[in-house]
N, C-alpha and C positions, 0 to 999 in steps of 0.2 A: 504493499500500500504506500501511496505517496505520502509526503509530511503534509499535516494540516497547517493551515495558515491563518492569521488573523483576518485577512480577506475572506477567507472561505467561511469562518464563524460569522462575520459580519453580514455577508451576503445572505446565508442561511436565515439569520435572525432578523434581517432588514434593518440593521443599525449601522453607525459608521465604525470604521476600523479604530478610531480614537476611543469610541465608547468601550469597544471590546477591551482595547489595551487598558483603559482605566479600571474596567470591571475586574480584570484579572489581578490589578494591583490594589484593589480594595480602596479606590478613591471615593471619598464621602460624596462626590457630586453625582454618583451613578445609584439609581434607585435599587433597592435590595431585590426587587423582582427581576430587573434586568441582569444583575450581578449573579443571581442564582441560575438564570437561563444560560448566561455566558460560560459560567464555571461547568454546568451540567454539559453542556454541547462541547467544550474543550476536553473534558474527560472522555466523553463517548468517542471523539476523534482522536484521542491520544495526543493532543497538542502539546508541543515543547516549545518553549521560547528559543529563538535562534541566538544562541550564545555569542556568536561572532559579531551580530548585529548589536546586540546589548553592549558587548565589550566596546565597539567602535562609539557607541553613544555616551556610555558612562566613563570610558577611558580607564575601565578596571575590569579584570576577569575574575576577581575573587579566588584565583589560584596562585600557588607559589611552587616554586621548584625546589627539590631538595636532591643534591647530588652526593652520594657517599661511596667510599671505597668498596665497601662489601656489606651485604645484609646480614649474613649468617653470623657475623661477630656479636656477641652479647652486647658490648659497648654500643655499638651502632644501633642495635635493636632498641636498646634504652633511650638513645637520642631521638630515634624515629617516633617512639611513643610519646615522648614529651613535645616533640613538634606537632604531631597530630593532635593531641589533646588540647593544646593551646589554639591551634588553627582553628579547630571546630567551635571552639567558644566564641571566635570572632567572625564566623561564617566563611572560613577560608577552607578550600580543598588542597591537598598537597600531591603533587606529582613526584614520585619517588623514583630515581634513577640509580644505578648501580655502575660505577666507572670500571670496576675490576682492576683497579690500579693502573690503567691504561690511559696515557696522555691523549692518544688518538680518539679513543671512546669518550673521554671527558670533553674534549672539543666538540664532538658530535652532538653531545648531549647538551651542551651549553647553547650551541645554535639552535636546538630543538626547542629548548625552553624560551629563548628569545623570539623564535618565530611564533610561539604559541601566545606570546604576549603576556607571560605570567607577571604578576604584580611585584615580584621579588624572588630571590634565589638565596638558598642557604647551601653551603658546600663545605665538605672536608676534602682538601686536595688529595689527588693521586700522588703516589710516590714519585712519579715523573713529572709532575706538575710543578711550576714556580711562577714567576712573573711572566707569563705567556700571553700572546696576542688575544686568545679567546676571553681571558680573565680582564684584559684591558678594554674588550668590547662591551662587556657588562657595565663597566664603569663609564665608557664613554657615551652609552646610551642612557646613562643615569637610571639604571635600574637598580633598586633596592638590593644590597648584598651584604650578606653575613658570612663569615668564615668561622668554623670551629674545629677544634682538635688539631688536625694537621693544617697548618696555615703557613702563609707567606708574609713574613714581615715587610716585604717590598711593596705589597698591595695595600693601598690606603682604603681600607673598609673597615666596618665594624667587625669585631671578633670576639668569640667566647673562648676561653682558654683556661688551662691550669697553669700553675708554676712548675713545669715539667722539670727544670733544673733543681729547685728547692725539694720537690717531692722525691726525685732520685737521691739526693743528698741524704734525705732522712731515711730511706730505705737501705743505703749503704752504711749509714750511721749505725742502723739496727743491727746489721750483721757485724759491724766491729764491736759494738756493745756486747754482742753474744760470744765475742772472743775470737771471730774470724780475722786472720792476719794476711792471708792471700786470696784476694776476691778477684774473681773474673767477671767480665761484663760480656753478655751476649746482646749487642746492639742492633739497631734496626739500621735500615738502608741510610747511606750518607746524606740523601737530599732532604727528607722530612725534617722540619723544624723540630718536631718533639723528639725524634730520634737523636738529633744534635744535641738538644737542651739536656736530655737524659744522660747522655754521654758525658757532657761536661758537668753535671751534677755528681756523677760517679767519680770524676777526676778529682772534683773539688772536696769531696769527702775524705778520698785518701789523703790528699795534701794537708787538709785540717788535722788529720790524725797522724801526720808524720810517715805515712806509708807510701813509699816510692811508687810512682806509676809505672807499669810494665806493659808496653804495647802488646807484647806476646799473650797476655791475658784477655785480650779484647777479640772477640768473636763476631764477625759481621754477617747478619743475615742477608740472603738474596731475596728471600720472600719471608714473611710472617705466618709461619706454619708450625704445626705439631712436629712435623718431619724434620724441620731444621733444628728443633730442640733435641730430638733424638740424634741427630747427625752430630751436634756440638758435644752433648754429653759423652757419647762415644769417643769423640776426638780428645775430650779433657781427661777421660780415663785412660786412653793409650798414651798420651804425652806425659802423664803422671808427673805435674809440675808442683805437686803438693797443694793444689787449690782447696781451700776449706770453705769457700763462700761464693755463691754466684748470684749476681744481680741480672735479671733477665728483662728485656725490653718490654715484654707483655706476658700475660698469664698463658696465652695459646702456647707459646713457645716453651714457657716454663713447665707446662704439664707434659710436654714432651720429653723434657730433661727428667723430670721425676718418674716418668714411665720408664725410661731406659736404666736409671739408677736402681728402680725397683727390680727390673728384670736381673740386672747385675748383682744384686744383694748389697747394693751400697746403703749404709745406714744413714738415712737423712733425718735429722740434721747433724747427728754426732760426727760423722765423717766429712759431710759436706752440707752446708746450709744452703737454702734456696729461697729467694724471694722474687715475686713477679711484679706485674703492675697492671691495674685496671679492675681487679675484684670481679673476675669473671665468674659465672655461676659454677662452672666445673671446679674451680679452685676450692670451693668448699665441700666437694664430694670425693676428689681424689685422696688416696692415702699415700704420704701423709698429707693433711690438709694444709693447702698453699699460702704461706705468707704473701702479702701483696700490698699495693697502694691502691687505696679506694678512690676511683676516679667517677664523680658524680654525673653518670650519662644521662639520666631523666632530666636532672636540673640543667644540664648543658642544653638539651632540647628545648626546655621551656624559656631559657634566657635567650637562646639564639632566636626564637621566633618573636620574642618581646622587643629585641633589637631591631628585627626586621619591619615589625609592625610600625614601630616608631619612626622609622625612615619613610616607610610608605606613607603614613599620615603627614609627616613633615613635609614631603615633597608634593603631596596632594594640595596641600596649602600654599603651594608656591615658596616655601622657605628653604634656605640653605641648610643642609644636614651636615653636621660634623660627626664623623665616625667615632664610636666609642669602643672601648676594650672592657669586657667584663672577665674577671678573674675569680674563677671558683675555688673553693678549698678542697685539699685533698688530706688524707691521713694514712698512716702505715696500719695495716691490720695484721697482728701478729697470730700466726697459727702454727702447726706443728712442724712444718718444713724449715723453721729457722729457730725454734724456741728450745734453747739447751739449759 
């Protein structure tokens, strides 16, 4: 069946298109009898407003775009839930896209959202992304834009972050307080800012406690996966450098480390203490339970949408918007994998 139109409803009822439009929007100058007749016929014909036409008229789509590196990660699912909950309260729908850590896919997704005329974009950058042309295009077109978690300091937009460097320092300090003297770090890729900051926090904690930095104790992930954790745990045991503590970039990798240590009969934490980052759900059910840094994912989603909405409303009023940075608190959660 072809789509019903305002003209079709108006012709059938013998009234003007303007009256039909007003009746569907509950304008007070349309009689109750006419309104009921219009609504009943619209339902019968399965009439749906032309969203594109509405967008052109109102200059807003009531949709926002969200680009995340991966959906399956517990942290990002928490962020998504926070954004959707807040968006729904304010009458916005969220288009969720997954970049799979691919710069090329991320570029296509940004172009799609711009073409869809979304009212704003929230994004956690892919590992390959930085101050690239597709991001500059968002800013050039003055589309409200918020970065969270994996951000670029070079991009002048609002951001929701944690202090990754401080959080990493506290995680490594905990290992030192537990008696660890030779601490390895399984870090993320070299490009993402959060990976850089957690590595710097690791180094600063060592320096603060008079422990020499040893670059051979730093293991760089090619991808943030369980398998990388298994691979590096195996390498650490084979190299036998006397490592007694490991700070891992994220819980997913740390769980891989624990799984391999369990398989090989390594006593955690007595032989090697392990701490992760993000407080992933699995960190509480693996044996031993994984110590970690709590990263407030849901709250990050709520804050990201609040910043985006603030910019949307500001630009709607024709005002100049100054980007803001919201920093959320973190905390070390001590569990069995590091408690000596």
